[in-house]
N, C-alpha and C positions, 0 to 999 in steps of 0.2 A: 584428494581427502581432507576431510572435516572431523572436529569429533567440539559437540557444543556440551555443555555443564552450565545448569544454575539452579541455584539453593535461595528460596524466598523464607521468609521464618516472618510471621507477622504476631503482635502480641495484641487485645485489643480490647477496650470492656465496654458493653452496651451501655452502661450509666456510671455516676461514681457507687454506687450503692453495688453492683453487680461485678461478681465475681474477672477476672481478669480470662480472656480465653488463649491457649496459644496453635498454634497453624503452620504446619511446615509443607511446602512444597518445591518437591526437587525432581529434573527436566533434563533428560539427558538424550543427547541424539549423534548418533555416528554414519558418516555419511560418503560415500563411493561414486565417482564420476568417468569415466573415461570415452576417447575418439576413437574410433577405427577406422584405418584406410584401408578401403576395399581397392577401391582401383583411386586414381586422381581426378575423378568427376563426382565417387559414391563415396562417405564416408556414413560409419554407423557409430550410433553415439548410445552407450548403457551406463546404467547403475543403478545405485538404491539407497534407502537411506534406515537407519532400525531407530526408531522416538521410542520411550521411556518414559512415562509418567506414575510418578510413587507419590501419591495423596495420604492426607493426613483422613479422609474419612469417605471410604468404598475402595472399590478394591484399586490394585496398581492395572497399569495397561503398558500394553505391546504392542507395537504395530510395525509392521515391517511395509515399505512405501519403494515401489519399482520406477522406475523412469526408461523410457525406450525411444529411440529416435535416428532419422537416417537425413542429410544433410546432400543436397546434390548442385553442386560448385561447376555452373555453367561456363563464368570464365574469371579471370581477376577482380571484376567489379560486380556481379549480381551472382546469388548463388541463393537458393530454397533449401526449408526445411519441413520436417514434419515427426509429431513427439506424442509418444501418448506419456502421463505420467498420473500419481495418486500421495496425494501428501496430504496428511494426519493433524490436525490444528487441538492442542490442548485447553480447555478452558483455563483461562489464569487466575491466580490467587483472588482478584478482586472480585469475576463470574464466580467466585466458588462460596466466598467465605463472607465477604463483606457484608454488613449487616441492616445494608439498605439495598435489595433486588439481589444478594448471594442467591446462591443455587448448590449446594453442595452434590447435588444431585444428577449435575449437568455430565453429558456424555462428550466423550471426544469427537470432534468435527473430520469426519473423511471428505476428501474433493476426487475429483477425477477428472484430467482435462487434457482434452485432443487440441492440439494447434497447427496450422499450417502459416506458415509465412515466407518471410522472402527478405533480402537485403539487397542493397544496392551504394556501391559506395563511386559514382563515376563522375558527372559533372557536378553532382550533391549527396549527401549520405540521406540512407530514406534505409524506413524502414515500415514493412504492413504484417499483421498478425491478424489471423482470425482466430479464436477459438470458442471452446465449448466446456465449463464443466459444469459438474450435477455433484451436488452434495446432499451426503447424507447427516444428518445432525446438525444442520446449520448453529451453530453457536451467534446468538442477536441478544440486542436488549431493547425489549418492550415497555411503550411508555403506559403506563397505569394513568386511568384517572385522575388519581392524586397528584399528577406529577412525577411519581417517582418511578425509579427503572425496577424491570428484574430481566435475569438473564436465563433462557430458555434455550432449548431446543427446537430447531423445525425440520420435522423428518425428513421432507425431502425438499430441496431448491434449487435450481438452477437459472448459471448465469453466461449468457453467449453474448456473444458479439465482436468487435474489430477495433483495432488500432491501428492510427498512421502518423509516423513523426518523420521529417526533413529541417534540414540542418545546410547551409549556404556558407560559404564565409565569402567574403567582398573585400578583400584589405583588411583593411582594421576593423573589418563591420563584420558582425558573423550573425545569422538571423536562425530562430527555431522553432518548428511549431510541431504542435501536437493536437493530435484529435480521435477522442474514443467514443463509442458508441455499444450501452449496452445493454439488454432484454434479459432482465432481473426476476424471476419468477417463484413464488413461493406456492409449490404443487401442491403441497400437504392442505394448504385455506384455499387455492387457486385464483391469486391476487399479486397484484406485484410487490415483490420486497419495499422494506422502508427506507426512505430519503436515501434511494440510488435513482440520481437522473440518468436518464439516457442517454445524453451529450455533455461530453466536457471536454476544454478545448484548453489549450493554451500559449504566448505569442509571447517569446523572447529576442528583444534587438539588443544587440551589445556593440559597445564599439570601444575600442582599445588601446590609447595610442603609447608604442614605442617603450611599454612594463613600467608607463610613468604612470600613467592612470587611467580608468575605464569608466565606464557610464554606461546601466543596463537599467530597459525600461522592460516590464514583463506584465502581460494582462492574463488572466486567469475568468474562466466563464463557467456556467455550466447551467444547463436546462431545467426547469419544474421538476418536484421530483412529491411523492405525497407518502406521509404517514397516517396508520389508522393508530388513533388512542382508544379506547374503552370499545363504543362501537360508533364511534366518528370518524371519518377520514376526511384529514386537514392535506390542505396544496402547501408546498413550499414553494412561492415564484422564484423563476429563475434571476441569478445574477451577473454581472461582470464586473471585476474588480480592478484597479491598474496599481502598479509599485512601483520605484525607481531605488534604483541606489548608485552611488559616485563612491569610487574607492583610490586612492589615493596611494601608490605605492613606492614604499621606500626600502633603501638598501637593508635594513631587518627588519623588515614587516611592511603591513600597511596601513592608515587610517582611514575608517569609511561612514558615510554618511546615508541611510535609508526613510525610504517613510514605506510605509504600508497606509493600500485604499486611502494610494495619493487623493482621491474627488469624492476623499468623507462619505463615500456611499452607506447607505443603510439596508443591511440584508442579513441574511441567516441561512443556516441549514439545516438548523430545525427548530421547532416551533418552539420559541421560551426562551432560545439560547442565540440571542444576537451576536454577528461577529462588532470584534471593535469597530471605531472610526477611526480615521486618520491616526497612526502612530507612525511617530517621529524615534528613529533608535542610532544613536551613534559610538564609534567605538572605534578600537587598536586591535590590531595581532602582533604580535612580537613574535620574531625566528632565532632560536636559538644555532649555532652550529653551523655547520656550510652541511649543503646537499650534495649526497654521495655517488647520487647521477651528474 
């Protein structure tokens, strides 16, 4: 079971001579989920969430979102699942009331997802999931010709694809990899959704020496994407970036050194917003008290 509540309050002024505007935004969400053992191999999963939005402008909104699933346990190392779920996403304060791009008429986004997948925990650990999600009133920020953004709803959209991840430990070494394929469509306008690459992947290789120090190298990459700005379709090129970190573990914490964009590659995920170049970060963490576990 879970319960979450959030209250946002913003006071903003368009200019020094304009009156102050006050906005409040309240979201409450209650959820419950359970798993029932039908037989040793078959389990049922069910639940729901109740989400409520109290808006400053416009009607309040309450949504009931169901969850249902079926799990088949083939053996101790392999299981499969099939699930159906619906989830609502309410617009944020920024999306509703921002003086640049805010849209108080935004509707909440509703997504329904069908997923099938499997998990393996034998010689290595791995997961594979295939999914298709249909969205009503998808909330997106579109780029205007002058470079500003405006939040709008897309009447109908669909995202389908699959995700594969695997990890394997070799003594002190650990390797993890992930690959995601997405086909994202704006069905209302019959074109791809903006800035969503078809392929994304990561590779993490780490080494840990007897709780003394750890070294990690990770690669992130994505294929190209496109964005429609005004009437012009602009391509975003693919990229790969490398990062590395070294951490020294101490009795009461650790010190670390991290380098992001190790090779200082120039890339961007959205036109006009270049990613940072090589970035060096150092710091420490301090642990107070003892671990109860």
